N, C-alpha and C positions, 0 to 999 in steps of 0.2 A: 254323295258327295261328301268331300274334305277339304280343310284348307288350315295353312298355320301362317303364325306370325312371330318374327324374331322379337319384334320391339311391336308391342299392343298398346302404347300408350293412347295414340290419337284414334285407334278403333275402340278402345275404351272411354274417351272423351266425348266420341259421338253419341255413344249410347247414354250417358249421365248429361247430353243435350236433351236428347229424345225425350228422357225421363222428366224434364222440366215443363213438357207441353202436355204428354199423354200416358196412359197407364199400361197400354199396348204398341206393339210394334209390327207390322208387316215387312217380312221380307221373302223378295223373289230372288231364288236361284236359278241363274243358267249357266254357260260355258264363258259368257263375258264378264261373269261377275255376280256380283251382291245389290241388288235394289231394296233401298230401305225407302219405307214411308209411314209417315204416323199423321193426322190428324186431331188437333188438340178438342176439349170436350167439348166447347162451345161452338166448334166447325168454324173457325176464323181463322185459322192456320193451318198449313202443311208444310212439313220439313221433309223433303226429298233427294236422298241422297245415293248416288250410285260409285260402288268401290270396285273399281276396275280389277279383272283376273291378275293384274299386273302391281298390284298392290300389295298381295300376299306374295308371303316367301315360295309357297306352294298353294297352287288352286287345281282342282280335279271336281268338275259335274260333269255327269252323264246325262241326267234327266233333270229337265226343269219342275220347277215347283214353288208355290207359294203357301207361306205357312205365317201362323202369328204367335209372338209370344209376349208373356205378361215383362215389361221393361223392370219391375222393381226386382222380380227374381232375375233378370239378366244383368243387371247393375250390382247386385248384390254377388253373383258369380264373378265377374267379371272385376271387381273391386280385390278381391282375394288373387286375382291373377296378373295384377299389374306391373310386377315388377319380373316376372317370368315370360319366356316363351311359352304360347298355348297353341294346342291343336285343337281343331274343332271339326265334327264330322257330323252330320246329318242322317240320321238313320230312321227313314218312316217319318214319324210326327216328333222324333226326340232329337234335339238338340244336345250331342255330347262335347263337353267341354273339360280338356285334361290339360293340366299343368305341370310341373317338378319345382319343389321347391325344397332347400333342406335337406336332399336326398329323401323326399317323400313324393311320391306320386298321387295328385290330387285327379280325381275325377267326378266331374257334375252332370247330370243329366235333367235338360230342361224340357217338361212336357209343353205341348204347344196347347195355344187356346184356341176360341172360334170367336170371329168378330163376323159382324154382318155386312161388310163393305169391301170393295174391291180396290186394286190400286188404282189412283186418280191420274188420268191424261193430263198432267199439268203442261204437255205442248199443243192442248187444244186453247189455251188462254192466251192469246194471242195481245201482246203490247208493244207497239212499235218505239216508242220513246226509251232511249235508254243510254246510259254513261257510266263511263267507269272511275272510281273513287279509289284513293288510298285507303286502305282498312285502318290504318292507326287513325283517320282523320273519323271515321264513321265511329269507330268505337270510344274515340273521346266526343263525340256530339252525343253519342246515347248514354255514356257514364256520366256526364255534365250534367243533361236536361233530367237524369231519373231523380237527381236531389230536389228538382221543383216542382216535376210534374208528373202524372201519369199518361201523359198525351203528349204527342209532337205534331205539328203541322211541317209538311214540306212543300216548300212553293219554289219552281221551277221555271226561269225562262230561257231564251238564248244563249242567254250571256253570264246568269247569275244563278245559284241556289242560296235558299233560305230556310234555315230550320227554325222554328220558334214555337213557343207555348206561352199561355197565359195563368199563370196564377194569380192566388186571390191578392197577394202583395207584391209580387214580382213577376215582371216580365221581360220573356228572355229571347233574345234575337242573333241567330249567327248567321254572318252573310260566307260565300265561297264562289269564287269564280270559278266558272266552269269551261272559259276559254282553254285552260291549258289541258282539258281532260279529252278523252275520245267519247263523242256523245253524237247520238242519231236525233237530237232534238229539233223539230221543223222550227224556222224563223217565225217569229211575231205568235207564238203562242205562250199562254201560261199554264203550266199545272200545278193542281193546288190538293193535297188530300191531307186528311190528318188519320193519326194510327195510333194503335195502343203501345206505349212508351215500354210496357214491362214485357210484352212479346218481343220486343226488337232488342231489348237490354239481355234476354235470358239466350240472344241466339251468340253463346260464347267462341262457335266456331269462326268468328271473325278473326280472332288473335292469330292463327294459324293462316292468314294467305296476305300477302302484298295487298292485292285491289280485289274490288269486288265490282260487279256490274249491277247497275239498278235500273230497273225497267219500273215504269212509272205512268199513268194518267190520270185525268181526274176524275176519283172516286170510282175508281176500279183497285182490285189488289195490288200490292208493292212488291217485286221479285227482287231478292238478293240473291245473287247466283256467281257461282265462282267455278272454274276447273282447272284441273292438270290433268298428267300424265294418269295419277291413280285416281281421282276423286272427281263428279260431279256432284255439284251441290247447290241446293235450290231452296229458299226459304220465303213463302208464299205468305201473306198477311192482308187479309183484307181489311178496308178502310172503315174508320167510324165515320158514320153517316151522319149529316146534318140533321137537327130537329127544326132545324128554322124552315117556315113555309112562307113561299115566295105569293 
């Protein structure tokens, strides 16, 4: 299979984000595009991204394949290619990346690695409560709260959303009215879960999109999802379980 990108900036940024969570990435290739997935070493988060074939300037795939690559190696190569058009070819278990810069043709060959897990079917995780939130609000919350705490609690009812953290000296709480958003939260229920803010703050793909859908329930993983013609993005993070005994 082979594909090319005239402007690879988002493609490169995606791999940089993956590197924040894992040492390796699983890539599934078929005629519809490329499915990227990685879970962190602690097994509490999954970053799942589908790059549809229409995202690429040219895309050709005749055989399905699933291959793993080392993210540090991938990011080193892509860093060199960030200002140039790139062509990528998958030949057996080797990914060849070709770029031109200052009349120099640069060719990199990345050998695949082996991991002992398959792609996780994230569609099997069903969470019915969802709402749409402006990405700038979400980014602002994560950027602010990381100054005070490594954890953030999200509480939602049918009309309001609360973000809060409890630090030794500072308690922080933000209120947001959800009446103006598209949501499917049932009346008269309250949802509340606590998550690692370190993981949420590193999810810098928020900057690239206008809105994100958030799926949440009590003591279940949170989904941050968005999509457009070119990409489908899902970031899934398990909650921090309470140590309290009832």
